[in-house]
C-alpha positions as CSV (number, residue, x, y, z in Angstrom):
1,M,0.9,10.8,6.4
2,L,4.6,11.4,6.5
3,N,4.2,15.0,5.3
4,N,6.0,17.4,7.7
5,K,7.1,14.6,9.9
6,K,10.6,15.0,11.5
7,I,12.5,11.7,11.2
8,I,15.9,10.7,12.5
9,L,17.5,8.0,10.5
10,G,20.1,6.0,12.4
11,V,22.6,4.2,10.1
12,T,24.8,1.5,11.5
13,G,27.8,-0.5,10.1
14,S,26.2,-2.9,7.7
15,I,26.5,-3.6,4.0
16,A,22.8,-2.7,3.8
17,A,23.8,0.9,4.6
18,Y,23.7,1.5,0.8
19,K,19.9,1.3,1.0
20,S,19.9,4.3,3.3
21,A,20.4,6.7,0.4
22,Q,17.1,5.4,-1.3
23,L,15.4,5.5,2.1
24,I,16.2,9.2,2.6
25,R,15.0,10.0,-0.9
26,S,11.7,8.2,-0.4
27,L,11.1,9.8,3.0
28,I,11.7,13.3,1.6
29,K,9.5,12.5,-1.4
30,E,6.7,11.8,1.1
31,G,7.3,15.3,2.6
32,A,9.4,14.3,5.7
33,E,12.4,16.2,7.1
34,V,15.3,13.8,7.7
35,K,18.3,14.1,10.0
36,V,20.9,11.3,9.9
37,I,23.0,9.9,12.7
38,M,25.7,7.5,11.7
39,T,28.0,5.2,13.7
40,S,31.7,5.5,13.0
41,L,31.7,2.1,11.3
42,A,28.8,3.1,9.0
43,K,31.0,5.6,7.3
44,E,33.0,2.7,5.9
45,F,30.0,1.5,3.9
46,I,28.5,4.8,2.7
47,T,29.9,8.3,2.8
48,P,28.4,11.0,5.1
49,L,28.6,13.4,2.0
50,T,26.2,11.2,0.1
51,L,23.6,11.1,3.0
52,A,24.1,14.8,3.8
53,T,23.5,15.8,0.1
54,L,20.3,13.7,0.0
55,S,18.9,14.7,3.4
56,K,20.0,18.4,3.0
57,N,21.1,18.3,6.7
58,P,24.6,17.8,8.2
59,I,25.4,14.2,9.2
60,L,25.9,13.6,12.9
61,V,28.4,11.0,14.1
62,D,30.2,12.2,17.2
63,F,29.0,13.8,20.5
64,F,30.6,17.1,19.3
65,D,32.0,18.6,16.2
66,P,35.8,18.3,16.6
67,T,36.3,21.3,14.2
68,N,34.6,23.9,16.5
69,G,33.5,22.0,19.6
70,D,29.7,22.4,18.9
71,W,27.8,19.9,21.0
72,N,25.4,17.5,19.3
73,S,22.7,17.2,21.9
74,H,21.1,13.8,22.0
75,V,18.4,15.2,24.3
76,D,17.5,17.9,21.8
77,L,17.5,15.3,18.9
78,G,15.2,13.0,20.9
79,L,12.8,15.9,21.5
80,W,12.9,17.1,17.9
81,A,11.9,13.8,16.2
82,D,8.4,12.5,15.4
83,A,10.0,9.1,14.6
84,Y,13.4,7.4,15.1
85,L,14.2,4.9,12.4
86,I,17.3,2.7,12.7
87,A,18.0,1.2,9.3
88,P,20.1,-0.8,8.9
89,A,20.3,-2.0,12.5
90,T,23.1,-4.4,13.1
91,A,23.2,-7.2,15.7
92,N,25.7,-5.2,17.7
93,T,23.5,-2.1,17.8
94,I,20.4,-4.1,18.6
95,G,22.2,-5.8,21.5
96,K,23.3,-2.5,22.9
97,M,19.8,-1.0,22.6
98,A,18.3,-4.0,24.4
99,N,20.7,-3.6,27.3
100,G,20.7,0.2,27.6
101,I,24.3,0.6,26.4
102,A,25.1,4.2,25.3
103,D,28.6,4.4,23.8
104,N,27.8,6.5,20.7
105,L,25.5,9.3,19.6
106,L,23.0,7.0,17.8
107,L,22.5,5.0,21.0
108,T,22.3,8.0,23.4
109,T,19.7,9.6,21.1
110,Y,17.7,6.3,21.2
111,L,17.7,6.4,25.0
112,S,16.6,10.0,24.9
113,A,13.9,9.6,22.2
114,K,10.3,10.5,23.2
115,C,9.0,9.4,19.8
116,P,8.2,6.0,18.3
117,V,11.3,3.9,17.4
118,F,11.4,1.7,14.3
119,I,14.2,-0.9,13.9
120,A,15.0,-2.6,10.6
121,P,17.5,-5.4,11.3
122,A,20.2,-6.4,8.8
123,M,22.5,-9.3,9.3
124,D,23.3,-12.9,8.2
125,L,20.7,-15.6,8.7
126,D,22.5,-17.4,11.5
127,M,23.0,-14.2,13.5
128,F,19.3,-13.2,13.1
129,A,18.1,-16.7,14.1
130,H,20.4,-16.9,17.2
131,P,18.5,-17.1,20.5
132,A,20.4,-14.1,21.8
133,M,19.3,-12.0,18.9
134,Q,15.7,-13.1,19.2
135,H,15.8,-12.4,22.9
136,N,17.1,-8.9,22.2
137,L,14.4,-8.3,19.6
138,E,11.7,-9.5,22.0
139,T,13.1,-7.2,24.7
140,L,12.9,-4.2,22.4
141,K,9.4,-5.1,21.3
142,S,8.3,-5.5,24.9
143,I,9.3,-1.9,25.7
144,G,7.4,-0.4,22.7
145,N,9.8,-0.5,19.8
146,H,8.5,-1.4,16.4
147,I,10.5,-4.1,14.5
148,I,10.4,-4.1,10.7
149,E,11.0,-7.7,10.0
150,P,13.9,-8.4,7.6
151,A,13.2,-10.0,4.2
152,T,14.3,-13.5,3.0
153,G,16.7,-13.6,0.1
154,E,20.4,-13.6,-0.9
155,L,22.7,-12.3,1.8
156,A,26.1,-10.6,1.6
157,S,27.6,-13.9,2.8
158,G,26.3,-15.7,-0.2
159,L,23.9,-17.6,1.8
160,E,20.1,-17.6,1.3
161,G,17.7,-16.9,4.2
162,K,16.1,-14.3,6.5
163,G,18.2,-11.3,7.4
164,R,18.1,-8.9,4.5
165,M,17.1,-5.4,5.6
166,E,13.6,-4.7,4.2
167,E,13.5,-2.7,1.0
168,P,13.2,1.1,1.5
169,E,9.8,1.4,-0.1
170,N,8.4,-1.2,2.3
171,I,10.0,0.6,5.3
172,V,8.4,3.9,4.2
173,N,5.1,2.1,3.8
174,F,5.5,0.7,7.4
175,L,6.0,4.2,8.8
176,D,3.3,5.7,6.6
177,N,0.8,3.1,7.9
178,Y,1.8,3.8,11.5
179,F,1.0,7.5,11.2
180,T,-2.2,7.0,9.1
181,E,-5.4,7.6,11.0
182,K,-7.5,4.4,11.4
183,P,-11.1,5.4,10.9
184,L,-11.9,2.0,9.3
185,L,-10.3,0.0,12.2
186,G,-12.3,-3.2,12.7
187,K,-14.2,-2.8,9.4
188,K,-14.3,-5.6,6.8
189,I,-14.5,-4.3,3.3
190,L,-14.8,-6.3,0.0
191,I,-13.2,-4.7,-3.1
192,T,-13.3,-5.9,-6.7
193,A,-10.6,-4.9,-9.2
194,G,-9.4,-5.4,-12.7
195,P,-11.0,-6.9,-15.8
196,T,-12.6,-10.3,-16.4
197,Y,-11.7,-12.6,-19.3
198,E,-14.5,-14.5,-21.0
199,K,-13.0,-17.4,-22.9
200,I,-13.8,-17.8,-26.6
201,D,-11.4,-20.7,-27.1
202,P,-8.2,-21.9,-25.3
203,V,-6.2,-18.8,-26.7
204,R,-8.8,-16.0,-27.1
205,F,-11.1,-14.1,-24.8
206,V,-13.5,-11.2,-24.6
207,G,-12.2,-8.6,-22.1
208,N,-11.3,-4.9,-21.6
209,Y,-8.3,-2.7,-20.9
210,S,-8.7,-2.4,-17.1
211,S,-5.3,-2.6,-15.3
212,G,-6.7,-3.0,-11.8
213,K,-4.8,0.1,-10.6
214,M,-7.8,1.9,-9.1
215,G,-9.1,-1.1,-7.2
216,F,-5.6,-1.9,-5.8
217,A,-5.2,1.7,-4.7
218,L,-8.6,1.5,-2.9
219,A,-7.5,-1.8,-1.2
220,E,-4.2,-0.2,0.0
221,V,-5.9,2.9,1.3
222,C,-8.6,1.0,3.1
223,A,-6.0,-1.3,4.7
224,K,-3.9,1.6,5.8
225,Q,-6.9,3.1,7.5
226,G,-7.4,0.0,9.5
227,A,-9.8,-2.2,7.5
228,D,-9.5,-5.9,6.8
229,V,-9.8,-6.0,3.0
230,C,-10.9,-8.9,0.8
231,L,-9.6,-8.0,-2.7
232,I,-11.2,-10.1,-5.5
233,C,-9.4,-9.3,-8.7
234,G,-9.4,-10.4,-12.3
235,P,-6.3,-11.2,-14.3
236,V,-3.9,-8.3,-13.5
237,K,-0.1,-8.0,-13.0
238,M,-0.3,-5.9,-9.9
239,K,0.9,-6.9,-6.4
240,T,-0.6,-6.2,-3.0
241,I,1.6,-4.7,-0.3
242,H,-0.4,-4.4,2.9
243,K,-0.7,-7.4,5.1
244,S,-4.3,-6.7,5.9
245,I,-5.3,-7.5,2.3
246,E,-6.6,-11.0,1.5
247,R,-6.4,-11.5,-2.2
248,I,-8.6,-13.8,-4.3
249,D,-7.7,-14.2,-8.0
250,V,-10.4,-15.0,-10.5
251,E,-10.6,-14.9,-14.3
252,S,-14.3,-14.8,-15.5
253,A,-17.3,-12.8,-14.5
254,R,-18.9,-16.0,-13.2
255,E,-15.9,-16.7,-10.9
256,M,-15.9,-13.1,-9.7
257,H,-19.7,-13.3,-9.1
258,N,-19.4,-16.5,-7.1
259,A,-16.5,-15.1,-5.0
260,V,-18.3,-11.9,-4.2
261,M,-21.5,-13.7,-3.3
262,N,-19.6,-16.1,-1.0
263,R,-17.8,-13.2,0.9
264,F,-20.2,-10.2,1.0
265,Y,-22.4,-11.5,3.7
266,G,-19.8,-11.0,6.5
267,M,-18.6,-7.6,5.2
268,D,-19.4,-4.1,6.5
269,G,-19.5,-3.0,2.8
270,A,-18.1,-3.3,-0.7
271,I,-16.5,-1.2,-3.3
272,L,-17.2,-2.7,-6.8
273,C,-14.4,-1.2,-8.9
274,A,-13.8,-4.1,-11.3
275,A,-14.6,-3.7,-15.0
276,V,-16.6,-6.9,-15.3
277,A,-17.4,-8.0,-18.8
278,D,-21.1,-7.4,-19.6
279,F,-21.1,-10.3,-22.1
280,T,-19.6,-13.8,-22.4
281,P,-19.6,-16.3,-25.3
282,I,-22.6,-18.6,-25.3
283,E,-20.3,-21.5,-26.4
284,F,-16.7,-22.2,-25.6
285,A,-14.7,-23.8,-28.3
286,P,-12.5,-26.6,-26.8
287,T,-9.9,-26.2,-29.5
288,K,-8.5,-23.2,-31.2
289,L,-10.8,-21.7,-33.8
290,K,-9.1,-21.7,-37.2
291,R,-9.2,-18.9,-39.8
292,E,-11.9,-19.6,-42.4
293,N,-12.8,-17.7,-45.6
294,E,-16.2,-16.9,-44.1
295,N,-16.8,-14.3,-41.3
296,L,-16.9,-15.7,-37.8
297,I,-20.1,-15.1,-35.9
298,L,-19.6,-14.9,-32.1
299,E,-22.8,-15.1,-30.1
300,L,-22.7,-13.5,-26.7
301,K,-25.0,-13.6,-23.6
302,P,-25.1,-11.3,-20.7
303,T,-23.0,-12.1,-17.7
304,Q,-24.4,-12.1,-14.1
305,D,-24.7,-8.5,-12.8
306,I,-22.6,-8.5,-9.7
307,A,-23.5,-5.1,-8.5
308,F,-27.3,-5.8,-8.8
309,S,-26.9,-9.1,-6.9
310,V,-25.0,-7.4,-4.1
311,G,-27.5,-4.6,-4.0
312,E,-30.3,-7.0,-3.4
313,M,-28.3,-8.6,-0.6
314,K,-27.2,-5.4,1.1
315,T,-28.6,-4.7,4.5
316,E,-29.1,-1.3,6.2
317,S,-25.9,-1.7,8.1
318,Q,-23.8,-2.3,5.0
319,F,-22.6,0.2,2.4
320,L,-22.2,-0.4,-1.3
321,V,-20.1,1.8,-3.7
322,G,-20.0,1.2,-7.5
323,F,-18.2,2.7,-10.5
324,A,-19.5,3.9,-13.8
325,L,-17.3,4.5,-16.9
326,E,-19.4,6.4,-19.4
327,T,-19.0,7.9,-22.9
328,N,-22.3,9.8,-23.2
329,N,-25.1,11.0,-21.1
330,E,-22.7,10.4,-18.3
331,E,-24.4,11.6,-15.2
332,E,-27.9,10.5,-16.3
333,N,-26.6,6.9,-17.0
334,A,-24.6,6.8,-13.7
335,I,-27.6,7.9,-11.6
336,K,-29.8,5.3,-13.2
337,K,-27.2,2.7,-12.4
338,M,-26.8,3.8,-8.8
339,K,-30.6,3.6,-8.2
340,R,-31.1,0.3,-10.0
341,K,-28.3,-1.4,-8.1
342,N,-29.0,0.1,-4.7
343,L,-25.7,1.9,-4.3
344,D,-25.0,4.4,-1.6
345,F,-22.9,6.4,-4.1
346,I,-21.4,5.9,-7.5
347,V,-18.0,7.0,-8.8
348,L,-18.2,8.4,-12.3
349,N,-15.3,8.2,-14.8
350,S,-15.5,9.7,-18.2
351,L,-13.5,8.5,-21.2
352,Q,-13.6,12.1,-22.4
353,D,-11.1,13.1,-19.7
354,E,-7.5,12.9,-20.7
355,Q,-5.2,10.7,-18.5
356,A,-8.2,9.2,-16.7
357,G,-9.6,5.7,-16.9
358,F,-8.0,2.4,-18.0
359,G,-4.2,2.0,-17.7
360,Y,-3.3,5.4,-16.4
361,D,-1.8,6.2,-13.0
362,T,-4.1,9.2,-12.7
363,N,-7.9,9.5,-12.6
364,K,-10.5,12.2,-12.6
365,I,-13.8,11.4,-11.0
366,S,-17.2,12.7,-9.8
367,I,-19.0,11.2,-6.9
368,L,-22.8,11.1,-7.1
369,H,-24.8,10.3,-3.9
370,R,-28.3,8.9,-3.6
371,S,-29.2,12.1,-1.8
372,G,-28.4,14.1,-4.9
373,L,-25.1,15.5,-3.6
374,K,-22.5,15.7,-6.3
375,K,-18.8,16.2,-5.8
376,Q,-16.3,16.8,-8.6
377,F,-12.5,16.3,-8.2
378,E,-9.5,17.3,-10.2
379,L,-7.1,15.0,-12.0
380,K,-5.1,13.2,-9.3
381,S,-3.0,10.1,-8.8
382,K,-5.1,7.0,-8.3
383,I,-3.9,6.7,-4.7
384,K,-5.2,10.2,-4.0
385,V,-8.4,9.5,-5.8
386,A,-8.8,6.4,-3.6
387,E,-8.3,8.5,-0.5
388,D,-11.1,10.8,-1.7
389,I,-13.4,7.8,-2.2
390,V,-12.6,6.3,1.2
391,N,-13.2,9.7,2.9
392,E,-16.8,9.5,1.5
393,I,-17.2,6.0,2.8
394,V,-16.0,7.1,6.3
395,Q,-18.6,9.8,6.3
396,I,-21.3,7.3,5.5
397,I,-20.2,4.9,8.3
398,N,-20.0,7.8,10.8
399,N,-23.5,9.0,9.9
């Protein structure tokens, strides 16, 4: 959503100014055009040359260029930008912004800006917690500015607490979320992700290679588009970013089944992306099974079919999306699964496609609808694949 956005980055005199370099790189990677305004003190922490090289635009500091007298018009800058991001924002700059003081180019541009303004504070914990600072932040919020809350951690002073400027990737996500359309606003969506582990003994299990990447990408895209997401995931190492995602961690197919059954009733729909084990051991050995000279016979029984159970519960006002990972007779098997489990559409993955499926950051899918409509997509990043899937869901909701 930041593609082709024009962003002014205001950099003030804080040790956190070193993060501005990564921030510029991340914004440009998302397709944004970046112009940088620095305060005079900010130049003591990071060089204008560094930021000019990364942004591919001259750095603006003064009201005019002393070498040729060219005027840096704060009015033109304010009209040019789609967003004004001040990161890091010091206590001094925040205080001046809250009180309309305009003694440098960064501040005059702020007062001229017609675009949304985002402020990422950076200071010591006592400064951030001071009543005067909190009053200034509340003043800025009340007139429409967006505050990107600082993180808690080790500070330049050596103290530990709240005041660290938020990490660049999280700031970019904040802006991206702001500019993302919200067709799912007010919707509640349940998503399953990752594998399940079916215990054999205290140290062994039956499982699969699922990383959870596809399900987590779907959760992030749904949340960015306005949905409240309940993400029920098996044992994975991934982290959720968006604050609108409620995460429930489970281990076994039974635990995932119970969690889904408990939460689906109040949802607008569900995306069942988890690679749930189809079988689980009939007996669990309470102690580690020892190697014997004879073969070990492991007897398995089917797990509860989550998609089938949810399909039986589904009402006309709810949507249900499933996944099929096939190795042969792919479309035929996927269509049978879709009909048997009462899905609105099914996302088909093939193990025949390179760089698609378990563990990869990319995926290649087909979407098969109950109506018979079929859509095929090229190999893409899983976040882009998630956007394609969510677009199909939005069409179902709007129809």
